[in-house]
N, C-alpha and C positions, 0 to 999 in steps of 0.2 A: 851178738845173736838176737833175733827177733822172739819176739815173746806176743805167742794169740792169743787172743781172750774170747771164748765161745759163749753166749747167754741163749739158753733155751728156756720159753716162758711156756707151762701147759695151764691151760683152764682160762678161767676169769682174765681179762686183759688187764693189768695195772702199771703204770709207770717203775721201772724196775730201776730200784736202790742197788746202785754196783758201788763199792768199794774199792778201792785196789790201793797197792805199794808194791813199789820196784827197789828192789835196793840191786846197787850197780858196785861193784868192787874198784875202789880208787887208792889203790897204792893200798895201806893200813887200814883208810877210812872207807864206813858204808854211809850211802845219803839215800834217804828216804824220802818220798813225794808223796806229803799228806794228802788221803783220803778226800774228794770234796763232799761238803756239806750238803747233804741232801735236802730239796726245796721243803717250806712247812708249809701248813695249810691252815685256816682257821672259816668261820663261821662268820660271813659278815650280809647285812644288808642290801639286797639287789636295787633294781630301778624301779620308783612308780611302775605300777603297769598304763598307765593314762587313759584306762576305762573305768568307767563308771560304773557300779550293780546296777542301777537304775536310774531311770529319764528322771527321777527327781529323790532329792534326798539319798541318795545309795552311797558307797563307798569306794575306796579307791584302794589299794593294796601292793605293798611291793614283798616279794619272797625273801626269803635268809637264803643264801647261795653259799658255798664251800669255792675259798676264793686261795689260789696260791700266794704267797704272800710277795710284797713287793711288785707285783704285776698283775695285771688285768684279768688274769686266768681263769673261767670259772673250773672248776672239776666237778669231777664225782663226787656225791656224800661221802661216799665210805672214807676218803683221803682225810677227813675233819671225824670220822667216827674216834669218840671217846672224849670228844673237845666238848665244853658246856655249848647248849643250840642258843642263839636267840630268840626273842618272842617275834614271832611275825607284826608287821607295823600296817597301821588302816588310817585313813583319814576320809572325813564325810567331804564330799561332792554333789553335785547340785544341789544343796542349800536353797538357793532362792527360790524354789519351785517347788509347789504341793498340787494332789489332787483333792479334789471334794465333791459332795454332791448339792447339788440347787436344784429350789424348784421355783418354777414360775409358774402363774393361771394363766388359763387360756381364756380369750375374750365369751362375753356372757352369750349364754346359747338366746335368749330373748333381747330385744331392745327395749322394750318397754310394760308394765304390767307387774305381774308376778310370777314365782315357779321356775327362773331362770337358774342353770347353774353356771361356777368357771370350777375345770376341772387343773387338778396341778400334775403340770406335765415335771417330771423330774428326769436332770441329765448329767452325766459325769464332765466335771471342769476341769480344765489345767488352768491353775494359777503363778503366776511368774512376777519375782518385781520386777514394776515398773514397765507393764506389759498387758494386754486385754488379756482378761480371760478366753480360753479359746474349747468350743466344746470338743471330748477325745472321746476315746471309746469308753462304755463301761465296763470292762473288764482294769481299765486302770485305777478305779475309785475303790477302795473297802464294800464288799456287800454287806458288811455286819452294819456300816454306819448307813443303811440307803434310807433314806426318811422314807414313811408313808404316802402316799399319795392323798390329797386332799379333796374334796370339791367344799364349795361354799357357792348360798345364795345368793341370788342378784338380781337387778332388775326391778327395784321395788318403786321405781318410778311410774304414776297414771299412766297411760297410753292418750294421746291426743284425742279430744274428740272434734267431730266432721258437726260445723255451723245445721241448725236446723235449716230448712227452705220452706217456704211457704207452700201452702197443699197448691199444685197443678188444676188447674179446671179445666171438666172433659171439652174436647174438641168438638166441635161443631162441623158437620160435617153438609157442605152445600155441593147441591147439586144437580 
C-alpha cells in the first residue's frame, strides 16, 4: 500500500525539517526507518572583500556568514539564530602610502634691489613608498592640518649700475 506525504508551508519560507518513520510488518517483527538528521548551521568568517576602504591607509573586511556544516552553502542568518556570533574581522590595506600638505615658494617677485617677495604655494601630495610624490586633489588631505601660506622677503642684492659715460660735446652744424 502506498504512503503519500504532503507538506504545506505558509508564510516565510525556510528549509523544511521533516522527520518520518515507517513501520512495515514483517511477520512478528516491525522495522523502523530512522529519521534523517537535519542539517546544522554555524557562523563562520566569509572571504575578504578584496576592496580597500581608502586609497591610502584603509582597511579590508570580511563578513560573518551563516554556513551549513560540511558544505559551502551560505544560508540566511535565521538558521544560525541562537548561536554565538563571531566578531567581524578587518585588516589594514594600502599601508605604503599617505597624503600630506606640502608648501613650496614661488620665484622672487624682483630680480634685484629690495622689496621682493616669495609666496607660499600649498598643495596636497600623495606619497607612496618607493615612488615619487604626486600632486592630488586637495580633498584627499586633512583640511585641519593644512598649513597657513607664508610670504618671505627676497632680492636683497643690489642691482648692477651702468658705467658712467663721458659727456657728449654739442654737435656743430656746418652749413
